[in-house]
C-alpha positions as CSV (number, residue, x, y, z in Angstrom):
1,M,-14.7,19.0,4.9
2,K,-15.2,21.8,2.4
3,E,-12.5,20.9,-0.3
4,F,-13.0,17.5,-2.2
5,A,-10.5,18.3,-5.1
6,G,-8.0,14.9,-5.2
7,K,-9.6,13.0,-2.2
8,I,-11.2,9.9,-2.6
9,A,-14.9,9.0,-1.9
10,V,-16.6,5.7,-1.6
11,I,-20.3,5.7,-2.1
12,T,-22.6,2.1,-1.9
13,G,-25.5,2.1,-4.2
14,G,-24.0,4.4,-6.8
15,G,-25.7,2.5,-9.8
16,T,-28.9,4.9,-9.5
17,G,-30.9,7.5,-7.4
18,M,-28.7,9.9,-4.8
19,G,-26.0,7.4,-5.1
20,R,-25.7,8.1,-8.9
21,E,-26.1,12.2,-8.0
22,L,-23.4,11.9,-5.3
23,A,-20.9,10.3,-7.8
24,R,-21.6,13.2,-10.3
25,Q,-21.2,15.9,-7.9
26,L,-18.3,14.6,-6.2
27,V,-16.5,14.0,-9.6
28,A,-17.6,17.4,-10.7
29,E,-15.3,18.8,-7.7
30,G,-12.6,16.7,-8.5
31,C,-13.0,13.8,-6.2
32,N,-12.1,10.2,-6.8
33,V,-15.0,7.9,-6.5
34,A,-15.1,4.3,-6.0
35,M,-18.9,3.0,-6.2
36,C,-20.4,-0.4,-5.5
37,D,-23.7,-1.7,-6.5
38,V,-25.4,-5.2,-7.4
39,S,-26.0,-3.7,-11.1
40,L,-22.8,-3.5,-13.3
41,E,-25.1,-2.1,-15.9
42,A,-26.4,0.7,-13.6
43,M,-23.0,1.5,-12.6
44,A,-21.7,1.7,-16.0
45,E,-24.4,4.7,-16.8
46,T,-23.2,6.7,-13.5
47,K,-20.0,6.3,-14.7
48,R,-20.6,7.6,-18.0
49,L,-22.5,10.5,-16.9
50,C,-19.6,11.4,-14.4
51,E,-17.6,11.2,-17.6
52,T,-19.6,13.6,-19.9
53,E,-17.4,16.2,-19.0
54,K,-13.5,15.7,-19.4
55,L,-12.0,14.3,-15.9
56,P,-9.3,16.1,-14.7
57,Q,-5.8,14.3,-15.4
58,G,-5.6,11.3,-13.1
59,L,-9.2,11.5,-11.7
60,R,-10.2,7.8,-10.8
61,V,-13.8,6.7,-11.1
62,T,-14.2,3.0,-10.6
63,T,-17.1,0.5,-10.2
64,H,-17.4,-2.9,-8.0
65,V,-20.0,-5.5,-7.8
66,A,-20.9,-5.8,-4.2
67,D,-23.9,-6.8,-2.0
68,V,-23.8,-4.5,1.1
69,S,-25.6,-7.1,3.7
70,I,-22.7,-9.3,2.8
71,E,-19.5,-8.9,4.7
72,D,-17.3,-11.0,2.1
73,H,-18.2,-8.4,-0.7
74,L,-17.5,-5.4,1.5
75,K,-14.2,-6.5,1.8
76,R,-13.6,-7.7,-1.7
77,F,-15.0,-4.0,-2.3
78,R,-12.3,-2.4,-0.1
79,D,-9.5,-4.7,-1.1
80,E,-10.3,-3.5,-4.9
81,V,-10.7,0.1,-4.0
82,I,-7.1,-0.1,-2.4
83,E,-5.6,-1.7,-5.8
84,Q,-7.8,0.2,-8.5
85,Q,-7.6,3.5,-6.5
86,A,-4.0,3.1,-5.5
87,T,-4.2,4.0,-1.9
88,D,-4.3,2.9,1.3
89,K,-6.7,5.3,2.6
90,I,-10.1,7.0,1.9
91,H,-11.2,10.5,3.0
92,L,-15.4,10.2,2.4
93,L,-17.7,7.1,3.0
94,F,-21.5,7.3,1.6
95,N,-23.6,4.4,3.1
96,N,-26.1,5.3,0.9
97,A,-27.3,1.6,-0.6
98,G,-30.8,0.9,0.2
99,I,-34.1,-0.8,-0.7
100,G,-37.7,-1.2,0.5
101,G,-40.3,-3.9,0.2
102,G,-40.8,-7.3,2.2
103,G,-41.9,-5.0,5.3
104,S,-44.7,-7.2,6.7
105,L,-44.4,-9.9,9.3
106,F,-47.5,-11.3,7.9
107,T,-47.6,-11.4,4.2
108,N,-43.8,-11.5,3.7
109,T,-41.2,-14.2,4.2
110,R,-38.7,-14.0,6.9
111,E,-36.3,-14.2,4.2
112,Q,-37.9,-11.2,2.5
113,W,-38.2,-9.0,5.7
114,E,-34.4,-9.6,6.7
115,R,-33.0,-8.7,2.6
116,T,-34.6,-5.4,3.5
117,F,-33.2,-5.1,6.9
118,N,-29.9,-6.3,6.3
119,I,-29.5,-4.0,3.3
120,C,-30.8,-0.8,4.9
121,W,-29.3,-1.6,8.3
122,G,-26.3,-3.8,8.1
123,G,-24.9,-1.9,4.9
124,V,-24.4,0.6,6.8
125,Y,-23.0,-0.9,9.6
126,L,-20.5,-3.2,7.7
127,G,-20.0,-0.3,5.8
128,V,-18.2,1.5,8.5
129,R,-16.7,-1.3,10.0
130,T,-15.0,-2.2,6.7
131,F,-13.9,0.9,5.6
132,L,-13.0,2.7,9.0
133,P,-9.3,1.6,8.9
134,L,-8.9,3.5,5.7
135,L,-10.5,6.6,6.8
136,V,-8.4,6.4,10.0
137,K,-5.3,6.6,7.7
138,A,-6.6,9.7,6.4
139,D,-5.8,13.4,7.6
140,E,-9.3,14.3,7.6
141,G,-12.5,11.8,7.0
142,H,-16.0,11.9,6.7
143,I,-19.0,9.2,7.0
144,V,-22.5,10.0,5.8
145,N,-24.9,7.3,6.3
146,T,-28.4,7.6,4.6
147,S,-31.3,7.2,6.9
148,S,-34.9,8.3,6.0
149,V,-37.6,10.6,7.5
150,N,-39.2,7.2,8.3
151,G,-36.1,7.3,10.9
152,F,-37.9,9.7,12.7
153,W,-41.5,8.3,12.5
154,A,-42.4,4.7,11.2
155,S,-43.8,5.0,8.0
156,V,-47.6,4.0,7.6
157,G,-48.5,3.3,4.0
158,M,-52.0,3.0,2.4
159,G,-52.5,-0.8,2.9
160,V,-48.7,-1.4,2.7
161,A,-46.5,-2.5,5.7
162,H,-43.0,-1.0,6.4
163,T,-41.7,-2.7,9.7
164,A,-38.7,-3.7,8.0
165,Y,-37.4,-0.4,6.3
166,S,-38.6,1.7,8.9
167,A,-36.9,-0.2,11.6
168,A,-33.6,0.1,9.7
169,K,-33.7,3.4,9.4
170,F,-34.0,4.2,12.9
171,A,-31.3,1.9,13.5
172,V,-29.1,3.9,11.1
173,K,-30.0,7.1,13.0
174,G,-29.5,5.8,16.5
175,F,-25.8,4.4,15.2
176,T,-24.6,7.5,13.6
177,E,-25.6,9.7,16.5
178,A,-23.8,7.4,18.7
179,L,-21.1,7.0,16.2
180,I,-20.2,10.8,16.3
181,N,-19.3,10.3,20.0
182,D,-17.3,7.2,19.5
183,L,-15.1,9.0,16.5
184,R,-14.9,12.2,18.9
185,L,-13.2,10.1,21.7
186,N,-11.2,7.8,19.3
187,A,-10.6,9.3,16.0
188,P,-11.4,13.3,16.3
189,H,-10.4,13.9,12.6
190,I,-13.3,11.9,11.2
191,K,-16.5,13.3,11.5
192,C,-20.0,11.8,10.6
193,S,-23.2,12.7,9.7
194,V,-27.0,10.7,8.9
195,V,-29.2,12.0,6.4
196,M,-33.0,12.1,6.6
197,P,-34.3,12.3,3.1
198,G,-38.0,12.8,2.4
199,H,-39.6,11.5,-0.9
200,I,-36.9,11.8,-3.5
201,G,-37.8,10.4,-7.2
202,T,-35.4,7.4,-7.8
203,S,-36.0,4.1,-8.9
204,I,-36.0,2.4,-5.5
205,V,-39.8,1.0,-6.0
206,S,-38.9,-0.9,-9.0
207,N,-35.2,-1.9,-7.8
208,S,-36.2,-3.0,-4.5
209,R,-38.4,-5.6,-6.0
210,K,-35.7,-6.7,-8.6
211,V,-33.2,-7.3,-5.9
212,Q,-36.0,-8.9,-3.5
213,I,-36.9,-11.7,-6.2
214,G,-33.4,-11.8,-7.7
215,T,-34.8,-10.6,-11.6
216,E,-34.0,-8.0,-14.2
217,S,-37.6,-8.1,-15.3
218,D,-40.5,-5.6,-14.9
219,Q,-43.3,-8.3,-15.3
220,L,-44.6,-9.4,-11.9
221,T,-45.1,-13.1,-11.2
222,E,-48.0,-14.7,-10.3
223,Q,-47.4,-14.4,-6.8
224,E,-46.4,-10.5,-7.2
225,I,-49.9,-10.2,-8.9
226,L,-51.8,-11.9,-6.1
227,Q,-49.7,-9.6,-3.6
228,A,-50.4,-6.7,-5.7
229,R,-54.5,-7.4,-5.5
230,Q,-54.4,-7.8,-1.7
231,R,-52.3,-4.4,-1.0
232,M,-54.8,-2.4,-3.6
233,K,-57.9,-4.0,-2.0
234,G,-56.6,-3.1,1.3
235,A,-56.2,0.5,0.0
236,G,-60.0,0.4,-0.6
237,I,-59.5,-0.3,-4.3
238,D,-62.0,-2.4,-6.2
239,V,-60.0,-5.1,-7.7
240,D,-62.4,-7.8,-8.5
241,A,-63.0,-6.6,-12.1
242,M,-59.4,-6.0,-12.7
243,S,-57.5,-8.5,-15.3
244,D,-54.0,-9.5,-14.2
245,E,-52.8,-7.0,-17.1
246,E,-54.3,-4.1,-15.3
247,I,-53.0,-5.1,-12.0
248,Q,-49.6,-5.1,-13.6
249,Q,-49.9,-2.0,-15.2
250,A,-51.1,-0.5,-12.1
251,A,-47.7,-1.6,-10.4
252,L,-45.6,-0.2,-13.1
253,D,-47.6,3.0,-12.8
254,R,-47.0,3.2,-9.0
255,A,-43.3,2.9,-9.3
256,R,-43.5,5.6,-12.2
257,T,-45.4,7.9,-10.0
258,F,-43.1,7.6,-7.2
259,H,-40.3,8.5,-9.5
260,D,-41.6,11.3,-11.6
261,D,-44.1,13.0,-9.2
262,A,-41.5,13.4,-6.3
263,P,-40.8,16.9,-5.2
264,T,-37.3,16.2,-5.6
265,T,-35.4,14.0,-8.2
266,A,-32.3,12.3,-8.2
267,P,-32.4,10.2,-11.7
């Protein structure tokens, strides 16, 4: 697919990061965009950025609140797309939503582990399941699933376990490669790609924490401070003389560094 003008794209995780930049680039090409995210406020900012240049006549940019790990949310998202985009088909599906965190079988709860896995992997699977009928109805279509370099090799962080994230990203890569053949056999007008990003400067560190514990606050809880101490100690940092406020600041600095010092950014 080389022409995007007049087509309809669905993006999950459109509130920040790569999803936001996808929306901006597609709108600039004249493509209608429907995005979902758990944060209505973040999507409002994405929409504002998309509309900084005058939109072509009739172009639609719509926002929808949905948790991609919940099938009913995605079905509602699909139904809203049909209504608000005035269509029974889409041309592009970007399964982009993802979080990190909760990656240890020892220090995290099962709920935290499965939260990451169900968003990073389940969101891709359910996204394809939900929107495939609308792609089939289009003359041409393309699915883009976001994996990670950690879908090539399991991530090894300093004192941090990433089993949930890495397992999910391996699943996305394998699923997409198999889906290419499935589409070739049964819906050859639909193509499929998997993206394997490296370190992109996004807000995934801070956003993941907020999704995991259900908060909009940047302030760490007592339990999070304790866990941060353990992680830092495991990384060889002397934390015995550090106050809780210093641990809090170190966590904020880590998220800021991930965003600001990346070789590539997607604000």
